[in-house]
C-alpha angles and dihedrals in degrees: 000000000000115000130189115205117187113196089028091161095059125098098271094031098056093044090051098048090049090052092048096049093046097046110025142042096234124130116233129201113193137181133187142140092257141020101204092118096047102073089119094058113025095094096044114119092225095050119083115185132190122191100222152119124255089220091056111027093061099139091052090050094048091049092053094044087057095048101040130079096220139023128203110186102195099165115118142124103248106171122110094221089059091051091057101035101034108022095153091053088051090051095047095052103029097044112015101042093041092048089060090054091049090052091050089052088055091046095052097033090240118160116242135201105198123200105226113173142237087244092075087080088062114174094348108162093219117117090224126024116236118202096221104033115026117106116244105227121187131180130247123299095256090060096081091183085092098060093091094053091044092052089051095045094049089051089050089055093046093050090046090051092051087049094050090054090054091248101115139037105214150158126198118210126193112199116205111213099310115198136180143103117341090021092149139345113273092241094047095081097097112156108296096346102100139058115289096248091049090048094051093046091052090047089053093048093049096042089240123146117269105232118210109206108227091350095306094266093142115109126219135178112227121209124199108238096233091055088051090048088052089060093042093053090055089051091050092050090046101184110207088003088275093153095053113119093001136125118217129194104213105198147107113249091185091065097066117145139154116251089241091057089044090058092051092046094050090047092053093048087049093050089050094049114110091235096055106025093109099039112139095225141016137202117284117225116231138174125238132176115249092240090066093044104040108007133241095306094068129104127169139220112231095202138015114178122157129222106218103185091113093059092044093050102041103028102024088232128153127173111241111185120088124222101258091049093047091051094045092053089049095048093045091052091050092050093045088053092048090051091050093050092049093052088055092056 
């Protein structure tokens, strides 16, 4: 099998290519702006990497969509601060560039696994989000926080329509807050521009206050990346084409926690880490209104819990890693990377 992964240096992309090369005989073609997370794969004979931009290297992408059996377009802006501050940039990359890739998959009859998002459910009032029945509820237009969700949802609908007309073999996946090693770059945690776990870890390292937006009452379900990759590998292999035309939530409903409790759990793990057990001071945890943190265009989701019956039934998949273990692995990897960088200075 030949697979094209766009955004291969990202959190999901680098973990997926490592798993593929270690456990399968598939050939992988990957493109990204950087390669700093791909040290485990760059010299592998079945991995072919191009440093490039999906908005620029269009001929290379089209050629590989034509020659490959499967495409995973993982390139997207997925940080809330960007939704609020740069909504057009989010639209242009997350929707327009990816729509071109979808249409080329239709043109060349290439299978696609498209990363939707748990955010498409928006402010759905259901206690667990069901792929095929939960309403997708977004906020008003002036709350630009929803442009990411809207872009992903519209692409879901376009892909579904092509599939309904028999023009595209597809699967949609909705990851729920995946965490683990190589989650983000160390220098990516600018205020509000990174994932919540990354932001809190960097705050802890820098002895900065951990800021809970609107008190941190929002609940999330965190999923260890290797559990998520287990599911994604089953979708790629697709025995009996069970994944065709399906949407899969890929998350761990047992790992639900409020953002406030997450902050305290991470701080405790940090305090117990050998490198920081004897620190003299640790980050305080404070509360801030979302207007001060993100601006007026922000609106939050109070709960985001996946129903995973679809993945259990069709893929025989079940997440295995509990929340404290998932957070510990993530924190340990960040701190090890910081140690490595400090030794290079």
